[in-house]
N, C-alpha and C positions, 0 to 999 in steps of 0.2 A: 629513489623510485617514488613517483607521485602519480596518483590517478587524476583523470579529468572527468568530471560529472557534468553532463548537459542537463539543465533543469528549467522548469517554469513553475511559478508558485502554485502549490497544491496539486501538482501532478504526481504520478507514481514515483518520481525521483525523490520525494520526501522519505520514502522507505529506505532507499539506498543511502541517502545523506545521513539518516539516523544511524545506520550501521557503520558507515565510515567514521562518524563522530564517536560512536560507542567504542570502536576499536582504536581510536586515536590515530587514524591513518592519514597521511598527507594527501591532499587532493586540491585541485583547482575547480571551482564551480563556474561554469559559463552559462549565462541565462540565454534561453531561446525565446524570443518575443512572439508568443503565440497570437497576441493581439494583432500582429502584422503578418501572420501566416508564415513566420520564419521556419517553422518545422516542415513546411512543404517546399522550401527553397532548395535549390541545387546544392548549396554548400552543406546543409544539414542532411539531405538525402544520401550523401556519400557515407554517412555514419549509420543511418538506419533508413533503408529504402521504403519503410512503411510510413515514415514521417511521424513517429511516435517517440515519446519519452518514457523512461529514462534511457540514456546512453552513457556507458562508462568506457573510457579509454584506459587500458592497462598496457603500459610499455612492454610488458612481458608477453602480450598476446599479439598474434598476427592480424587480428581484425577487431573492430569495435564490438563491445558486448551490448546487446539489447535484450528485452524481456526481463521484467523485474525479478522473477524467480530465478532465472539463469544467473543474473548478476549477484543476487544474494548468495546463491549456492557457491558461486565462484569465490566470493570473498570469504565465506565461512570455511571453505576447503583450503584456500590458499593460506589463510592466517590461523587455521585450526582454532576457531573461536565461534561462539554463539551457535553451537550445535551439541547434541547429546552424545553420550558415549557410543562407540561403534555398535553395540548391541541394539541401540535404538535408532540406528540409521534409517531403517525402513519407516519408522514413525515420522522422522523428519521429512523424508521424501514424500510420503503420501499426504501429509498435511500441507506441506509447502505447495504441492501441485493442486491440492484441493482449493487452497486459497487463490492460486493463480487461475486455474482452469474452470473453477465452479463459482466461488463467491465473487471474485473480481470480475470474471466474465459476465455474470448476471448483473452486477452493478453497472458495468459499462453499457449493457443493453438498456438498463433502466435510465441511466443518465442521457444516453443518446438514442432513445427509442425511435425518434422519427427516421433514423437511418435504417431501422430494422423492419419497417412496415411499408406496404405499398400504398396505403391510404391513411389519411389523418384519423379517420374513425377507428382505426385499429390500435392507436396509441394507448387509449385508456385501458382496454382489456389486457393489452400486453403488460402495461405497468402494474395492473392489479395482480396478474399472474407472477410477475417478478417480485413484487412485494411479498407475496406468499412464500416464494422460494427463498428469499433472503431471510425471512423469519424462520423457515425450516433450517437453513444453514446455521443461523445463530443458536437455535436450540441444540443442534448437533455439536457445535463447538462448546457450548455450555456444558453439555454432558461429558465431553471429552476432558475438559478441565476438571470436572468433578471426579471423573473416574481415576485420574492420576493425582487427585487431591491438590492440584494447582501449586502455586498461584498462576503458573504459566501454562501455555497450551500443552507443552510436552513434559510438564512436571515442575520441579522446584526451581529450575534455572531458566532464564530467558534464552530464547533462540531467535534466529532470523524470522521464524514464523510469527513470533509475537509482534515484531515491528510491522510486518506486513498486515497482520490481522487488525492491529490498532488503526492503521491508516484506512483500511477498508471500512471499518466501523465509523471512522470520522466522516468519510465521504457519504456513507449511507444516511447519516444524520443531516447532511447539508444539501444533497442533490438527489433528484432534480429540484430546483428551488420551488418551494410550495408543495412538494409532494414527496417529502423525505421521511425517513424513519423518525418517529417522535421519541422524546425522552420517556414518555410513559411506556411505549413499546419496548425500548431498550431496558427499562427497569425489570422486565420479565426475566432477565438474564444477569443476576447479581455477580456471578463470577467473571463474566465478561466485563462488566462495569468496573469491578475491582482491578482487573488486569489493565484496563485503560488508565485508571487513576494511578496505579503504581508505576506504569511505564512512563507516564508524562512527568513524573517526579525525578526521573533520572537526569543528571546534569547534561549528558550528551544529547538527550532528546530535547531538553529545553533550549540548548544551543541551536539545534537544527530548526526548531520552531522559529527562533528569532531570525535566523538567516533567511527563512522563507516568508517572513512577514506574518507569522501565525502567532496567536496569543498563547499564554502558558497553559491553558486548559483545552488545547486543541483537539484532544480526544474525548474527554468526558463532558465538556460543554463547548462544543466547537462554534466558531464564527467564521465567516468568509475571510480569507486573507486578502491582502492587497493584490490587485491585478490578477486574481484567479480567473481562468477562462474555462467555463464548463457550459 
């Protein structure tokens, strides 16, 4: 049994790839050339009619999987890994959906803000509001790590949430170009910084970075990868 992951450099597929590598699962990675609009082509839309990445094909499933959180939860459940004990299932679900529906959603509006406004003059105030919200989200996540004495979001052991969180904080430091979260701002949240540094030391994460053209400090000191499209 082997998975198929559709990806493009520095898209949300990096989260899924890290988990696949962490669990040492067999998979084939197929690049979708976003520079040529391949994600909007008929061939790809058969897998995700939204034209978005990531998409994961699981031979045991009757349809392709999309939505990052759904793919992560599917992998964690199927392989019984990267999740807390049953008594903490609720914590896993609420923070996974917070990352997907709140933090990642706000970052998407920040990155692609022209799509969310009627006039160009509305972009700056929208981005200012979203920057404030992202800061509030980071403070909330910092407090949660502190409450459970870390070093991970749900406590002592990494979960699918940590991989998703780290990728979101990477993007927050890079995009939109020229208007991203600064290193000085991120320094307000030392436990989040420690989580980023620890996660990027994991061999599976380093392998995922290399496969997507990202450098070895892609979370704590990120640079743009090759062929990133944002």
